[in-house]
Backbone as XML, in Angstrom:
<?xml version="1.0"?>
<chain id="A" units="angstrom">
  <residue number="1" name="MET">
    <atom name="N" x="-158.395" y="105.101" z="-61.955"/>
    <atom name="CA" x="-158.199" y="106.301" z="-62.740"/>
    <atom name="C" x="-156.954" y="106.106" z="-63.612"/>
  </residue>
  <residue number="2" name="GLU">
    <atom name="N" x="-157.134" y="106.339" z="-64.899"/>
    <atom name="CA" x="-156.052" y="106.180" z="-65.859"/>
    <atom name="C" x="-155.154" y="107.418" z="-65.851"/>
  </residue>
  <residue number="3" name="GLN">
    <atom name="N" x="-153.850" y="107.201" z="-65.894"/>
    <atom name="CA" x="-152.901" y="108.313" z="-65.925"/>
    <atom name="C" x="-152.569" y="108.643" z="-67.378"/>
  </residue>
  <residue number="4" name="LEU">
    <atom name="N" x="-152.534" y="109.951" z="-67.713"/>
    <atom name="CA" x="-152.125" y="110.358" z="-69.054"/>
    <atom name="C" x="-150.691" y="109.908" z="-69.278"/>
  </residue>
  <residue number="5" name="SER">
    <atom name="N" x="-150.409" y="109.354" z="-70.433"/>
    <atom name="CA" x="-149.061" y="108.879" z="-70.742"/>
    <atom name="C" x="-148.381" y="109.830" z="-71.707"/>
  </residue>
  <residue number="6" name="VAL">
    <atom name="N" x="-147.151" y="110.205" z="-71.378"/>
    <atom name="CA" x="-146.346" y="111.043" z="-72.265"/>
    <atom name="C" x="-145.041" y="110.338" z="-72.627"/>
  </residue>
  <residue number="7" name="SER">
    <atom name="N" x="-144.936" y="109.056" z="-72.300"/>
    <atom name="CA" x="-143.693" y="108.318" z="-72.509"/>
    <atom name="C" x="-143.361" y="108.112" z="-73.988"/>
  </residue>
  <residue number="8" name="ASP">
    <atom name="N" x="-144.368" y="108.033" z="-74.836"/>
    <atom name="CA" x="-144.136" y="107.825" z="-76.265"/>
    <atom name="C" x="-144.879" y="108.889" z="-77.061"/>
  </residue>
  <residue number="9" name="GLY">
    <atom name="N" x="-144.700" y="110.163" z="-76.675"/>
    <atom name="CA" x="-145.461" y="111.251" z="-77.272"/>
    <atom name="C" x="-146.802" y="111.371" z="-76.559"/>
  </residue>
  <residue number="10" name="PHE">
    <atom name="N" x="-147.685" y="112.177" z="-77.098"/>
    <atom name="CA" x="-149.021" y="112.344" z="-76.510"/>
    <atom name="C" x="-150.018" y="112.527" z="-77.630"/>
  </residue>
  <residue number="11" name="ASP">
    <atom name="N" x="-151.024" y="111.657" z="-77.681"/>
    <atom name="CA" x="-152.067" y="111.738" z="-78.692"/>
    <atom name="C" x="-153.393" y="112.008" z="-77.985"/>
  </residue>
  <residue number="12" name="ILE">
    <atom name="N" x="-153.942" y="113.193" z="-78.175"/>
    <atom name="CA" x="-155.179" y="113.595" z="-77.512"/>
    <atom name="C" x="-156.323" y="112.638" z="-77.835"/>
  </residue>
  <residue number="13" name="HIS">
    <atom name="N" x="-156.291" y="112.023" z="-79.003"/>
    <atom name="CA" x="-157.381" y="111.134" z="-79.409"/>
    <atom name="C" x="-157.488" y="109.894" z="-78.511"/>
  </residue>
  <residue number="14" name="ASP">
    <atom name="N" x="-156.412" y="109.544" z="-77.838"/>
    <atom name="CA" x="-156.454" y="108.415" z="-76.903"/>
    <atom name="C" x="-157.265" y="108.743" z="-75.654"/>
  </residue>
  <residue number="15" name="TYR">
    <atom name="N" x="-157.500" y="110.025" z="-75.382"/>
    <atom name="CA" x="-158.136" y="110.454" z="-74.135"/>
    <atom name="C" x="-159.392" y="111.306" z="-74.332"/>
  </residue>
  <residue number="16" name="ARG">
    <atom name="N" x="-159.784" y="111.567" z="-75.566"/>
    <atom name="CA" x="-160.916" y="112.467" z="-75.838"/>
    <atom name="C" x="-162.218" y="112.026" z="-75.180"/>
  </residue>
  <residue number="17" name="HIS">
    <atom name="N" x="-162.401" y="110.735" z="-74.943"/>
    <atom name="CA" x="-163.651" y="110.250" z="-74.363"/>
    <atom name="C" x="-163.890" y="110.779" z="-72.952"/>
  </residue>
  <residue number="18" name="GLY">
    <atom name="N" x="-162.862" y="111.215" z="-72.260"/>
    <atom name="CA" x="-163.031" y="111.710" z="-70.899"/>
    <atom name="C" x="-162.677" y="113.167" z="-70.719"/>
  </residue>
  <residue number="19" name="LEU">
    <atom name="N" x="-162.369" y="113.854" z="-71.818"/>
    <atom name="CA" x="-161.995" y="115.260" z="-71.758"/>
    <atom name="C" x="-162.994" y="116.098" z="-72.555"/>
  </residue>
  <residue number="20" name="LYS">
    <atom name="N" x="-163.291" y="117.282" z="-72.049"/>
    <atom name="CA" x="-164.216" y="118.201" z="-72.732"/>
    <atom name="C" x="-163.407" y="119.346" z="-73.330"/>
  </residue>
  <residue number="21" name="LEU">
    <atom name="N" x="-163.559" y="119.578" z="-74.613"/>
    <atom name="CA" x="-162.860" y="120.661" z="-75.293"/>
    <atom name="C" x="-163.423" y="121.999" z="-74.851"/>
  </residue>
  <residue number="22" name="ILE">
    <atom name="N" x="-162.554" y="122.880" z="-74.370"/>
    <atom name="CA" x="-162.950" y="124.225" z="-73.962"/>
    <atom name="C" x="-162.615" y="125.222" z="-75.059"/>
  </residue>
  <residue number="23" name="GLN">
    <atom name="N" x="-161.395" y="125.114" z="-75.590"/>
    <atom name="CA" x="-160.957" y="126.060" z="-76.623"/>
    <atom name="C" x="-159.877" y="125.402" z="-77.471"/>
  </residue>
  <residue number="24" name="GLN">
    <atom name="N" x="-159.935" y="125.644" z="-78.778"/>
    <atom name="CA" x="-158.906" y="125.131" z="-79.666"/>
    <atom name="C" x="-158.491" y="126.214" z="-80.637"/>
  </residue>
  <residue number="25" name="ARG">
    <atom name="N" x="-157.197" y="126.395" z="-80.737"/>
    <atom name="CA" x="-156.619" y="127.321" z="-81.709"/>
    <atom name="C" x="-155.657" y="126.526" z="-82.565"/>
  </residue>
  <residue number="26" name="ARG">
    <atom name="N" x="-154.985" y="127.184" z="-83.453"/>
    <atom name="CA" x="-154.120" y="126.485" z="-84.411"/>
    <atom name="C" x="-153.092" y="125.573" z="-83.730"/>
  </residue>
  <residue number="27" name="GLU">
    <atom name="N" x="-152.377" y="126.093" z="-82.739"/>
    <atom name="CA" x="-151.309" y="125.305" z="-82.116"/>
    <atom name="C" x="-151.529" y="125.058" z="-80.623"/>
  </residue>
  <residue number="28" name="THR">
    <atom name="N" x="-152.698" y="125.399" z="-80.109"/>
    <atom name="CA" x="-152.985" y="125.180" z="-78.691"/>
    <atom name="C" x="-154.390" y="124.604" z="-78.523"/>
  </residue>
  <residue number="29" name="MET">
    <atom name="N" x="-154.581" y="123.937" z="-77.388"/>
    <atom name="CA" x="-155.870" y="123.354" z="-77.070"/>
    <atom name="C" x="-156.040" y="123.362" z="-75.553"/>
  </residue>
  <residue number="30" name="GLN">
    <atom name="N" x="-157.243" y="123.686" z="-75.089"/>
    <atom name="CA" x="-157.539" y="123.667" z="-73.660"/>
    <atom name="C" x="-158.721" y="122.726" z="-73.440"/>
  </residue>
  <residue number="31" name="LEU">
    <atom name="N" x="-158.553" y="121.808" z="-72.461"/>
    <atom name="CA" x="-159.573" y="120.806" z="-72.193"/>
    <atom name="C" x="-159.855" y="120.703" z="-70.705"/>
  </residue>
  <residue number="32" name="GLU">
    <atom name="N" x="-161.008" y="120.177" z="-70.378"/>
    <atom name="CA" x="-161.403" y="119.957" z="-68.988"/>
    <atom name="C" x="-161.456" y="118.451" z="-68.742"/>
  </residue>
  <residue number="33" name="ASN">
    <atom name="N" x="-160.951" y="118.023" z="-67.589"/>
    <atom name="CA" x="-160.965" y="116.621" z="-67.197"/>
    <atom name="C" x="-162.335" y="116.304" z="-66.604"/>
  </residue>
  <residue number="34" name="ARG">
    <atom name="N" x="-163.201" y="115.679" z="-67.382"/>
    <atom name="CA" x="-164.558" y="115.360" z="-66.922"/>
    <atom name="C" x="-164.517" y="114.361" z="-65.774"/>
  </residue>
  <residue number="35" name="GLU">
    <atom name="N" x="-165.145" y="114.716" z="-64.679"/>
    <atom name="CA" x="-165.335" y="113.812" z="-63.539"/>
    <atom name="C" x="-164.043" y="113.133" z="-63.089"/>
  </residue>
  <residue number="36" name="ASP">
    <atom name="N" x="-162.926" y="113.844" z="-63.178"/>
    <atom name="CA" x="-161.630" y="113.299" z="-62.766"/>
    <atom name="C" x="-161.333" y="111.951" z="-63.415"/>
  </residue>
  <residue number="37" name="ASN">
    <atom name="N" x="-161.584" y="111.831" z="-64.720"/>
    <atom name="CA" x="-161.339" y="110.586" z="-65.447"/>
    <atom name="C" x="-159.866" y="110.214" z="-65.529"/>
  </residue>
  <residue number="38" name="PHE">
    <atom name="N" x="-159.004" y="111.225" z="-65.559"/>
    <atom name="CA" x="-157.586" y="110.954" z="-65.777"/>
    <atom name="C" x="-156.719" y="111.571" z="-64.677"/>
  </residue>
  <residue number="39" name="ALA">
    <atom name="N" x="-155.553" y="110.971" z="-64.497"/>
    <atom name="CA" x="-154.574" y="111.468" z="-63.526"/>
    <atom name="C" x="-153.448" y="112.175" z="-64.272"/>
  </residue>
  <residue number="40" name="CYS">
    <atom name="N" x="-152.834" y="113.120" z="-63.594"/>
    <atom name="CA" x="-151.721" y="113.916" z="-64.118"/>
    <atom name="C" x="-150.497" y="113.020" z="-64.356"/>
  </residue>
  <residue number="41" name="PRO">
    <atom name="N" x="-149.807" y="113.171" z="-65.495"/>
    <atom name="CA" x="-148.611" y="112.369" z="-65.739"/>
    <atom name="C" x="-147.431" y="112.769" z="-64.856"/>
  </residue>
  <residue number="42" name="ALA">
    <atom name="N" x="-147.458" y="113.959" z="-64.286"/>
    <atom name="CA" x="-146.352" y="114.429" z="-63.453"/>
    <atom name="C" x="-146.482" y="113.998" z="-61.993"/>
  </residue>
  <residue number="43" name="CYS">
    <atom name="N" x="-147.699" y="114.149" z="-61.420"/>
    <atom name="CA" x="-147.852" y="113.875" z="-59.983"/>
    <atom name="C" x="-148.802" y="112.714" z="-59.671"/>
  </residue>
  <residue number="44" name="GLY">
    <atom name="N" x="-149.558" y="112.251" z="-60.656"/>
    <atom name="CA" x="-150.460" y="111.131" z="-60.452"/>
    <atom name="C" x="-151.803" y="111.469" z="-59.830"/>
  </residue>
  <residue number="45" name="LYS">
    <atom name="N" x="-152.038" y="112.756" z="-59.555"/>
    <atom name="CA" x="-153.309" y="113.176" z="-58.954"/>
    <atom name="C" x="-154.273" y="113.629" z="-60.055"/>
  </residue>
  <residue number="46" name="PRO">
    <atom name="N" x="-155.591" y="113.633" z="-59.766"/>
    <atom name="CA" x="-156.536" y="114.145" z="-60.761"/>
    <atom name="C" x="-156.246" y="115.617" z="-61.054"/>
  </residue>
  <residue number="47" name="PHE">
    <atom name="N" x="-156.478" y="116.040" z="-62.270"/>
    <atom name="CA" x="-156.285" y="117.437" z="-62.640"/>
    <atom name="C" x="-157.610" y="118.008" z="-63.111"/>
  </residue>
  <residue number="48" name="GLU">
    <atom name="N" x="-157.703" y="119.339" z="-63.115"/>
    <atom name="CA" x="-158.929" y="120.004" z="-63.552"/>
    <atom name="C" x="-158.902" y="120.320" z="-65.037"/>
  </residue>
  <residue number="49" name="LYS">
    <atom name="N" x="-157.846" y="121.008" z="-65.477"/>
    <atom name="CA" x="-157.767" y="121.444" z="-66.875"/>
    <atom name="C" x="-156.411" y="121.077" z="-67.460"/>
  </residue>
  <residue number="50" name="LEU">
    <atom name="N" x="-156.410" y="120.891" z="-68.766"/>
    <atom name="CA" x="-155.212" y="120.531" z="-69.510"/>
    <atom name="C" x="-155.035" y="121.526" z="-70.646"/>
  </residue>
  <residue number="51" name="PHE">
    <atom name="N" x="-153.867" y="122.131" z="-70.723"/>
    <atom name="CA" x="-153.513" y="123.036" z="-71.809"/>
    <atom name="C" x="-152.405" y="122.375" z="-72.605"/>
  </residue>
  <residue number="52" name="ILE">
    <atom name="N" x="-152.607" y="122.206" z="-73.902"/>
    <atom name="CA" x="-151.622" y="121.567" z="-74.772"/>
    <atom name="C" x="-151.126" y="122.598" z="-75.765"/>
  </residue>
  <residue number="53" name="SER">
    <atom name="N" x="-149.816" y="122.669" z="-75.922"/>
    <atom name="CA" x="-149.231" y="123.637" z="-76.849"/>
    <atom name="C" x="-148.158" y="122.989" z="-77.701"/>
  </residue>
  <residue number="54" name="GLU">
    <atom name="N" x="-148.164" y="123.345" z="-78.976"/>
    <atom name="CA" x="-147.115" y="122.917" z="-79.896"/>
    <atom name="C" x="-146.198" y="124.083" z="-80.254"/>
  </residue>
  <residue number="55" name="THR">
    <atom name="N" x="-146.434" y="125.251" z="-79.617"/>
    <atom name="CA" x="-145.610" y="126.422" z="-79.904"/>
    <atom name="C" x="-144.374" y="126.426" z="-79.012"/>
  </residue>
  <residue number="56" name="GLN">
    <atom name="N" x="-143.351" y="127.176" z="-79.435"/>
    <atom name="CA" x="-142.120" y="127.265" z="-78.664"/>
    <atom name="C" x="-142.285" y="128.075" z="-77.399"/>
  </residue>
  <residue number="57" name="THR">
    <atom name="N" x="-143.143" y="129.086" z="-77.417"/>
    <atom name="CA" x="-143.327" y="129.948" z="-76.259"/>
    <atom name="C" x="-144.810" y="130.127" z="-75.979"/>
  </residue>
  <residue number="58" name="ASN">
    <atom name="N" x="-145.131" y="130.329" z="-74.717"/>
    <atom name="CA" x="-146.495" y="130.613" z="-74.281"/>
    <atom name="C" x="-146.425" y="131.607" z="-73.140"/>
  </residue>
  <residue number="59" name="SER">
    <atom name="N" x="-147.467" y="132.370" z="-72.973"/>
    <atom name="CA" x="-147.550" y="133.326" z="-71.884"/>
    <atom name="C" x="-148.849" y="133.074" z="-71.128"/>
  </residue>
  <residue number="60" name="PHE">
    <atom name="N" x="-148.748" y="133.076" z="-69.792"/>
    <atom name="CA" x="-149.911" y="132.822" z="-68.957"/>
    <atom name="C" x="-150.066" y="133.953" z="-67.953"/>
  </residue>
  <residue number="61" name="GLY">
    <atom name="N" x="-151.291" y="134.225" z="-67.584"/>
    <atom name="CA" x="-151.543" y="135.158" z="-66.495"/>
    <atom name="C" x="-151.208" y="134.480" z="-65.184"/>
  </residue>
  <residue number="62" name="LYS">
    <atom name="N" x="-151.742" y="134.957" z="-64.113"/>
    <atom name="CA" x="-151.515" y="134.348" z="-62.809"/>
    <atom name="C" x="-152.412" y="133.116" z="-62.687"/>
  </residue>
  <residue number="63" name="PRO">
    <atom name="N" x="-151.830" y="131.926" z="-62.660"/>
    <atom name="CA" x="-152.650" y="130.722" z="-62.588"/>
    <atom name="C" x="-153.524" y="130.672" z="-61.329"/>
  </residue>
  <residue number="64" name="GLY">
    <atom name="N" x="-153.011" y="131.119" z="-60.200"/>
    <atom name="CA" x="-153.806" y="131.127" z="-58.979"/>
    <atom name="C" x="-154.096" y="129.746" z="-58.422"/>
  </residue>
  <residue number="65" name="THR">
    <atom name="N" x="-153.459" y="128.727" z="-58.964"/>
    <atom name="CA" x="-153.682" y="127.362" z="-58.513"/>
    <atom name="C" x="-152.426" y="126.541" z="-58.765"/>
  </residue>
  <residue number="66" name="ALA">
    <atom name="N" x="-152.354" y="125.386" z="-58.138"/>
    <atom name="CA" x="-151.214" y="124.502" z="-58.367"/>
    <atom name="C" x="-151.259" y="123.971" z="-59.799"/>
  </residue>
  <residue number="67" name="PHE">
    <atom name="N" x="-150.079" y="123.752" z="-60.399"/>
    <atom name="CA" x="-150.041" y="123.196" z="-61.747"/>
    <atom name="C" x="-148.818" y="122.314" z="-61.924"/>
  </residue>
  <residue number="68" name="CYS">
    <atom name="N" x="-148.898" y="121.421" z="-62.903"/>
    <atom name="CA" x="-147.793" y="120.548" z="-63.271"/>
    <atom name="C" x="-147.527" y="120.737" z="-64.758"/>
  </residue>
  <residue number="69" name="ILE">
    <atom name="N" x="-146.307" y="120.428" z="-65.176"/>
    <atom name="CA" x="-145.933" y="120.515" z="-66.581"/>
    <atom name="C" x="-145.324" y="119.183" z="-67.007"/>
  </residue>
  <residue number="70" name="ALA">
    <atom name="N" x="-145.735" y="118.725" z="-68.172"/>
    <atom name="CA" x="-145.153" y="117.537" z="-68.789"/>
    <atom name="C" x="-144.836" y="117.904" z="-70.230"/>
  </residue>
  <residue number="71" name="ARG">
    <atom name="N" x="-143.841" y="117.264" z="-70.809"/>
    <atom name="CA" x="-143.531" y="117.582" z="-72.194"/>
    <atom name="C" x="-143.159" y="116.332" z="-72.965"/>
  </residue>
  <residue number="72" name="THR">
    <atom name="N" x="-143.412" y="116.404" z="-74.242"/>
    <atom name="CA" x="-142.963" y="115.390" z="-75.176"/>
    <atom name="C" x="-142.027" y="116.104" z="-76.137"/>
  </residue>
  <residue number="73" name="ASP">
    <atom name="N" x="-141.549" y="115.418" z="-77.147"/>
    <atom name="CA" x="-140.685" y="116.077" z="-78.124"/>
    <atom name="C" x="-141.420" y="117.174" z="-78.881"/>
  </residue>
  <residue number="74" name="GLU">
    <atom name="N" x="-142.747" y="117.046" z="-79.013"/>
    <atom name="CA" x="-143.498" y="117.978" z="-79.846"/>
    <atom name="C" x="-144.465" y="118.871" z="-79.084"/>
  </residue>
  <residue number="75" name="LYS">
    <atom name="N" x="-144.800" y="118.517" z="-77.845"/>
    <atom name="CA" x="-145.849" y="119.248" z="-77.125"/>
    <atom name="C" x="-145.455" y="119.522" z="-75.675"/>
  </residue>
  <residue number="76" name="ILE">
    <atom name="N" x="-146.035" y="120.597" z="-75.151"/>
    <atom name="CA" x="-145.952" y="120.914" z="-73.730"/>
    <atom name="C" x="-147.357" y="120.787" z="-73.176"/>
  </residue>
  <residue number="77" name="LEU">
    <atom name="N" x="-147.492" y="120.103" z="-72.036"/>
    <atom name="CA" x="-148.782" y="119.941" z="-71.389"/>
    <atom name="C" x="-148.732" y="120.640" z="-70.040"/>
  </residue>
  <residue number="78" name="LEU">
    <atom name="N" x="-149.637" y="121.566" z="-69.805"/>
    <atom name="CA" x="-149.762" y="122.242" z="-68.522"/>
    <atom name="C" x="-151.072" y="121.776" z="-67.911"/>
  </residue>
  <residue number="79" name="LEU">
    <atom name="N" x="-151.004" y="121.221" z="-66.705"/>
    <atom name="CA" x="-152.177" y="120.678" z="-66.033"/>
    <atom name="C" x="-152.411" y="121.445" z="-64.763"/>
  </residue>
  <residue number="80" name="THR">
    <atom name="N" x="-153.628" y="121.986" z="-64.585"/>
    <atom name="CA" x="-153.959" y="122.718" z="-63.361"/>
    <atom name="C" x="-154.702" y="121.797" z="-62.408"/>
  </residue>
  <residue number="81" name="HIS">
    <atom name="N" x="-154.457" y="122.026" z="-61.123"/>
    <atom name="CA" x="-155.091" y="121.198" z="-60.075"/>
    <atom name="C" x="-155.989" y="122.036" z="-59.212"/>
  </residue>
</chain>
């Protein structure tokens, strides 16, 4: 299982082959990890969903599940498990 890399930024196009787009807005994107293709960059375990944001602030309801956060200079990645 390949781990998402955030060491030199994050380019979604490097991982699109194993992720399913759920929702895309101007500065945010939500994807599903198909068949556990990728591992979380924070904990190394498979994740269920990936939320990517280029905005300074975001608001979430009650996640109800474990999550990890990774960031690059330009993006915040929230991964639910």
